[in-house]
C-alpha positions in Angstrom: 0.0 0.0 0.0 1.3 3.4 -0.9 2.1 6.0 1.8 -0.7 8.4 2.9 0.8 11.6 1.6 3.0 11.0 -1.4 3.9 13.8 -3.8 0.7 13.7 -5.9 -1.6 14.4 -2.8 -0.5 18.0 -2.2 -0.2 18.6 -6.0 -3.8 17.5 -6.4 -4.8 20.0 -3.7 -2.9 22.7 -5.5 -4.4 21.9 -8.9 -8.0 21.8 -7.4 -7.6 25.3 -6.0 -7.4 27.4 -9.2 -9.6 28.7 -11.9 -7.4 27.7 -14.9 -7.2 23.9 -14.8 -10.7 23.0 -15.7 -11.1 25.6 -18.4 -7.8 24.5 -20.0 -8.9 20.8 -19.8 -12.3 21.5 -21.4 -10.6 23.7 -24.1 -8.3 20.8 -25.0 -11.2 18.4 -25.3 -13.1 20.7 -27.7 -10.0 21.1 -29.8 -9.8 17.4 -30.1 -13.5 17.2 -30.8 -13.1 19.9 -33.5 -10.4 17.8 -35.2 -13.0 15.0 -35.4 -15.8 17.2 -36.8 -13.4 19.0 -39.2 -12.3 15.6 -40.6 -16.0 14.7 -41.1 -16.7 18.0 -42.8 -13.6 17.5 -45.1 -14.8 14.0 -46.0 -18.3 15.4 -46.9 -16.7 18.3 -48.8 -14.7 15.8 -50.9 -18.0 13.9 -51.7 -17.1 10.8 -49.7 -20.6 10.8 -48.1 -23.5 13.1 -47.4 -24.2 14.8 -44.1 -27.5 14.2 -42.4 -30.4 16.5 -43.1 -30.4 18.0 -39.7 -27.0 19.5 -40.3 -27.2 23.2 -41.2 -26.2 24.4 -44.6 -25.3 27.8 -46.1 -22.7 29.8 -48.0 -19.2 30.7 -46.6 -20.3 34.3 -46.0 -23.2 33.3 -44.0 -21.0 30.8 -42.0 -18.5 33.6 -41.2 -21.2 36.0 -40.0 -22.9 33.3 -37.9 -19.7 32.1 -36.2 -18.4 35.6 -35.6 -21.7 36.6 -34.0 -21.7 33.4 -31.8 -18.1 33.9 -30.7 -18.7 37.6 -29.8 -21.8 36.6 -27.8 -20.0 33.9 -25.9 -16.9 36.0 -25.1 -19.4 38.6 -23.7 -21.0 36.1 -21.5 -17.5 34.9 -20.4 -16.8 38.5 -19.3 -20.1 38.6 -17.3 -19.4 35.2 -15.7 -15.9 36.3 -14.6 -17.3 39.5 -13.2 -19.9 37.7 -11.2 -17.2 35.3 -9.9 -15.0 38.3 -8.8 -18.0 39.9 -7.0 -18.6 36.5 -5.3 -15.0 36.3 -4.3 -15.0 39.9 -3.0 -18.1 39.2 -0.9 -16.6 36.0 0.5 -13.4 37.8 1.5 -15.2 40.7 3.3 -18.1 38.7 4.8 -16.6 35.3 5.5 -12.9 36.1 5.8 -10.1 35.8 3.4 -9.4 32.2 4.3 -12.8 31.2 2.7 -11.6 32.4 -0.7 -10.0 29.0 -1.4 -13.3 27.3 -0.9 -15.0 29.4 -3.6 -12.0 29.1 -6.0 -12.0 25.3 -5.7 -15.8 25.0 -6.2 -16.4 22.5 -9.1 -19.5 24.3 -10.4 -17.7 27.6 -10.9 -14.8 26.0 -12.6 -17.1 23.9 -14.9 -19.1 27.0 -15.9 -16.1 29.0 -16.7 -14.5 26.1 -18.6 -17.7 25.5 -20.7 -17.9 29.1 -21.9 -14.2 29.4 -22.7 -14.2 26.1 -24.5 -17.3 27.1 -26.6 -15.6 30.3 -27.6 -12.5 28.5 -28.7 -14.5 26.0 -30.7 -16.4 28.8 -32.5 -13.2 30.7 -33.3 -11.5 27.6 -34.7 -14.5 26.8 -36.8 -14.5 30.4 -38.1 -10.9 30.1 -39.1 -11.5 26.8 -41.0 -13.9 28.5 -43.4 -12.1 29.2 -46.7 -11.4 28.2 -50.2 -10.9 24.8 -51.6 -10.5 22.8 -54.8 -14.3 22.3 -55.1 -15.3 25.8 -54.1 -15.5 27.5 -50.7 -15.1 25.0 -47.8 -17.8 25.4 -45.1 -17.7 23.1 -42.1 -21.4 22.5 -41.8 -21.2 19.9 -39.1 -18.9 22.1 -37.0 -21.2 25.1 -37.4 -24.1 22.9 -36.2 -22.1 21.8 -33.3 -21.3 25.5 -32.4 -25.0 26.3 -32.3 -25.7 23.3 -30.1 -22.9 24.4 -27.8 -24.5 27.8 -27.7 -27.8 26.4 -26.5 -25.8 24.3 -23.9 -24.1 27.5 -22.7 -27.5 29.1 -22.0 -28.3 26.2 -19.7 -24.9 26.4 -18.1 -25.4 30.2 -17.6 -28.7 29.6 -15.8 -27.1 26.9 -13.7 -24.2 29.2 -12.8 -26.4 32.1 -11.7 -28.4 29.8 -9.5 -25.2 28.2 -8.2 -23.6 31.4 -7.2 -26.8 32.7 -5.6 -26.9 29.5 -3.5 -23.2 29.2 -2.8 -22.8 32.6 -1.2 -25.6 32.0 1.4 -24.0 31.7 4.8 -25.7 28.4 5.8 -24.5 26.8 2.6 -21.0 28.1 3.1 -20.9 26.8 6.7 -22.3 23.4 5.7 -19.8 23.0 2.8 -16.9 23.8 5.1 -18.1 21.2 7.7 -18.7 18.6 5.0 -15.3 19.2 3.4 -13.6 18.9 6.8 -15.3 15.6 7.6 -14.5 14.2 4.1 -10.9 15.2 4.4 -10.5 13.5 7.8 -12.2 10.4 6.4 -9.8 10.3 3.4 -6.8 10.9 5.7 -7.7 7.9 7.8 -8.3 5.7 4.8 -4.9 6.6 3.4 -3.1 6.1 6.7 -5.0 3.1 8.1 -2.2 0.6 7.6 0.8 2.9 7.0 3.7 2.9 9.5 1.8 0.7 11.9 3.2 -2.7 13.0 4.4 -4.8 15.9 6.3 -2.7 18.3 10.0 -3.4 18.7 13.0 -1.6 19.9 13.0 1.4 22.3 9.7 2.8 23.4 8.5 6.2 22.4 9.2 7.6 25.9 12.8 6.3 25.8 13.4 7.8 22.4 11.9 11.2 23.4 14.3 11.3 26.4 17.3 10.6 24.0 16.1 13.2 21.6 15.8 15.8 24.4 19.3 14.9 25.7 21.4 14.6 22.6 19.1 15.1 19.5 20.5 17.2 16.6 18.1 20.0 15.5 17.4 20.6 11.8 16.1 24.1 10.9 13.9 25.1 8.0 15.4 27.3 5.3 12.3 29.4 4.6 9.2 30.8 6.2 5.7 29.8 5.7 2.8 27.6 6.8 3.6 23.9 7.1 1.1 22.5 4.7 2.0 18.8 4.2 4.2 16.3 6.0 5.0 13.3 3.8 5.2 10.7 6.5 6.0 8.0 3.9 9.1 9.9 2.7 10.2 10.8 6.2 9.9 7.1 7.2 12.1 6.0 4.3 14.6 8.8 5.1 14.8 7.9 8.8 15.0 4.1 8.1 17.8 4.5 5.5 19.8 6.7 8.0 18.9 4.3 10.9 17.7 7.3 12.9 14.6 8.6 14.7 13.0 11.9 13.5 10.9 14.0 15.9 8.6 16.6 14.4 7.7 19.3 16.9 5.4 21.1 14.4 2.2 19.9 12.7 0.6 21.0 9.4 -1.0 24.4 10.0 1.8 25.9 12.2 3.8 28.8 10.8 7.4 28.2 10.3 10.0 31.0 10.6 13.2 30.6 8.7 15.8 29.1 11.0 13.2 27.5 13.3 13.7 23.9 14.3 11.5 21.7 12.0 12.9 18.3 13.1 15.1 16.7 15.8 17.2 13.7 14.8 18.7 10.9 17.0 21.5 9.8 16.9 22.9 13.2 16.0 25.5 11.6 13.7 22.6 10.9 11.2 21.4 14.5 11.2 23.4 15.5 8.1 22.0 12.5 6.1 18.5 13.3 7.1 18.8 17.1 6.5 19.9 16.6 3.0 16.6 15.0 2.0 14.3 16.5 4.6 13.0 19.0 2.1 11.4 16.1 0.3 9.4 15.2 3.4 7.4 18.4 3.9 5.8 21.3 2.0 5.8 24.9 3.3 3.6 27.5 1.6 1.9 30.9 2.1 -1.4 29.6 3.3 -2.9 26.7 5.3 -4.5 23.8 3.6 -7.0 21.2 4.9 -5.8 17.8 3.8 -3.6 17.3 6.9 -4.6 20.4 9.0 -7.8 19.3 10.7 -7.7 22.4 13.0 -7.9 24.6 9.8 -11.5 23.4 9.1 -12.6 24.2 12.6 -10.8 27.5 12.5 -12.8 28.5 9.4 -16.1 27.8 11.2 -14.8 29.7 14.2 -13.8 32.7 12.1 -17.3 33.0 10.6 -18.8 32.8 14.1 -16.4 35.5 15.4 -17.2 37.8 12.5 -20.9 37.2 13.1 -20.7 38.0 16.8 -18.6 41.1 16.4 -20.2 44.4 17.4 -20.1 45.6 13.7 -22.2 42.6 12.5 -24.0 41.3 15.6 -25.5 38.3 13.7 -26.4 35.9 16.5 -28.1 33.4 14.2 -25.0 32.9 12.1 -23.0 32.3 15.2 -25.5 29.7 16.3 -25.3 28.0 13.0 -21.5 27.7 13.2 -21.9 26.2 16.7 -24.3 23.6 15.4 -21.9 22.5 12.6 -18.9 22.5 15.0 -20.8 20.0 17.1 -21.6 17.9 14.0 -18.0 17.8 13.0 -16.8 16.8 16.5 -19.4 14.0 16.6 -18.5 12.7 13.1 -14.7 12.8 13.4 -14.7 11.3 16.9 -15.6 7.9 15.4 -13.2 8.0 12.5 -10.2 10.2 13.4 -7.4 8.4 15.0 -4.2 10.6 14.7 -1.0 8.5 14.6 1.8 10.1 16.5 4.5 7.4 15.7 5.5 5.7 12.5 7.3 2.4 12.5 9.5 0.8 9.8 8.9 -2.7 8.4 10.7 -4.3 11.4 8.5 -2.4 14.0 11.1 0.2 15.1 9.9 3.7 15.7 11.3 6.0 13.1 9.1 9.1 13.1 7.5 10.8 16.1 5.0 13.5 14.9 3.1 16.2 16.7 -0.6 15.7 16.4 -3.6 17.6 17.7 -6.0 15.6 19.8 -9.7 15.7 20.4 -9.4 17.7 23.6 -7.4 20.4 21.9 -10.0 20.6 19.1 -12.7 21.1 21.7 -10.8 23.9 23.4 -9.9 25.5 20.1 -13.5 25.7 18.9 -15.4 26.4 22.1 -13.0 28.8 23.9 -12.8 31.5 21.2 -16.5 31.6 20.5 -17.3 31.6 24.3 -15.0 34.6 24.8 -16.6 36.5 21.9 -20.1 35.6 23.2 -19.7 37.3 26.6 -23.2 38.4 27.8 -24.9 36.6 24.9 -27.3 34.0 26.5 -28.4 32.6 23.1 -24.9 31.6 22.1 -24.2 30.2 25.6 -27.4 28.0 25.4 -26.5 26.9 21.9 -22.9 26.0 23.0 -24.3 24.0 25.9 -26.6 22.2 23.6 -23.6 21.4 21.4 -21.7 20.0 24.4 -24.7 17.8 25.2 -24.9 16.5 21.6 -21.2 15.6 21.6 -21.4 14.0 25.0 -24.1 11.6 23.8 -21.6 10.1 21.3 -18.3 10.5 23.2 -17.5 7.8 25.8 -13.8 8.4 26.5 -13.4 9.9 30.0 -10.8 12.4 29.1 -12.8 13.6 26.1 -15.9 14.0 28.2 -14.0 15.9 30.9 -12.8 18.3 28.2 -16.4 18.9 27.2 -17.6 19.3 30.8 -14.9 21.9 31.4 -16.3 23.9 28.5 -19.7 23.7 30.0 -18.4 24.9 33.4 -16.6 27.8 31.7 -19.8 28.8 29.9 -21.7 28.7 33.2 -19.1 30.9 34.9 -19.4 33.4 32.0 -23.1 33.3 32.3 -23.1 34.1 36.0 -20.5 36.8 35.5 -21.8 38.6 32.4 -25.5 38.0 31.8 -27.4 40.8 33.5 -31.0 39.6 33.2 -31.9 37.0 35.9 -34.3 35.3 33.5 -31.6 34.8 30.9 -29.2 33.6 33.6 -31.7 31.0 34.7 -32.2 29.8 31.1 -28.5 29.2 30.7 -28.2 27.6 34.1 -31.0 25.2 33.3 -29.2 24.1 30.2 -26.0 23.7 32.1 -27.6 21.5 34.7 -29.1 19.4 31.9 -25.6 18.8 30.5 -24.2 17.9 33.9 -27.1 15.5 34.5 -26.0 13.5 31.4 -22.9 12.6 33.3 -23.8 12.7 37.0 -27.4 13.1 38.0 -26.4 13.5 41.6 -24.1 16.3 40.7 -26.8 18.0 38.7 -29.1 17.9 41.7 -26.3 19.5 43.8 -25.9 22.2 41.1 -29.6 23.0 41.4 -28.9 23.6 45.1 -25.9 25.9 44.4 -23.0 23.4 44.6 -21.2 23.3 41.2 -18.7 20.6 40.4 -15.3 20.8 38.7 -16.2 18.1 36.2 -18.6 15.3 35.8 -16.4 12.7 37.6 -14.8 14.5 40.6 -17.0 16.8 42.7 -15.5 20.0 44.0 -15.5 20.8 47.7 -15.0 24.5 47.1 -17.8 27.0 47.8 -19.2 28.5 44.6 -18.8 32.1 43.9 -22.2 33.8 44.1 
């Protein structure tokens, strides 16, 4: 089985996030298609066979006028489509944040629409150029002209689809849903690619022993340039470390910003550092922006960013913030059952060769809930929705450490409620939801909460006196 992140993976991501690949591909297809129709027209012109009756006929002058008119109309539509796309991208940048631009650029519907119009224009222009003289009189590519008109009708349908698609795509609920769906799909694909890679029967020193040796005598390797760590090719790093008979520790994960000269890896034994450093550039990719394939936190950060913009005093859109909280809960529930980040990678003999830094479920909970809670000070609607989200995740999470992280968030929300919500009725509503969350873990503790004795988490009760 191939490694989870070989070279084509990040190149595929780069090719998907542009507006030129699909138009170029469709243009090449119609050029090949024109070669076929042109050969048919030439054969009909030479009298080898007759074209069907549904194929348009006419003189060379009529053909030139028709093709020129169609080409001019299509290129006008292309300009309109590009203008609409730019407006949508500008709206996305201002309303959703600049990091959401990549989601719009990589949208297949937009790329397909642009490619269809550009390809139709190229076909019409090539057909126009092919009209000319010949040994049997003027050559008119009747079949190609007919195909051009059919493409024009198809372009009208694509234009209607594009307008509807853009109108739907820029709606905030759709944007949020697409981000969440893409996040879950990327996590699922990541686990499928890495399910049996670098995992085997444990042999040699344990991870704790190797970490101690790395801290004591490991040789640091520094990155030569700045940028966001986008991809770590664990398969390449595993081969490099195995060949050098070394252990490589990665203190950074995809999504972290690297400063030129910062330590990107530590190697033990130190004698192998030079051999590893020579090929380490093949094992990671640094760029100007974050990408989602290995950066799970980035998907959550996009949802949090939309929520923060919605809750800012300039926007004050509570319902959008609530929508983001709902989808964050959905993502946490769905990735909990599939996401199993692998910190260590072993060679074929079972020896640990790569020790990577990986985010965990508890950190994702803190990353998503903390920032929104801090922005929602004095907003009981957001507090209640966050507590509902905690309850939904608790229903599907059974690990004690994970549940503790969720309950800590519930307690932090309750403390913010008691400290910042002025209206007693609103405070009581938030407190009621908080008690319901605690009752899911410990009904006895929930009963004590109703009497004014909060707990530190759902497993260990606090003996401290609550602050009134």
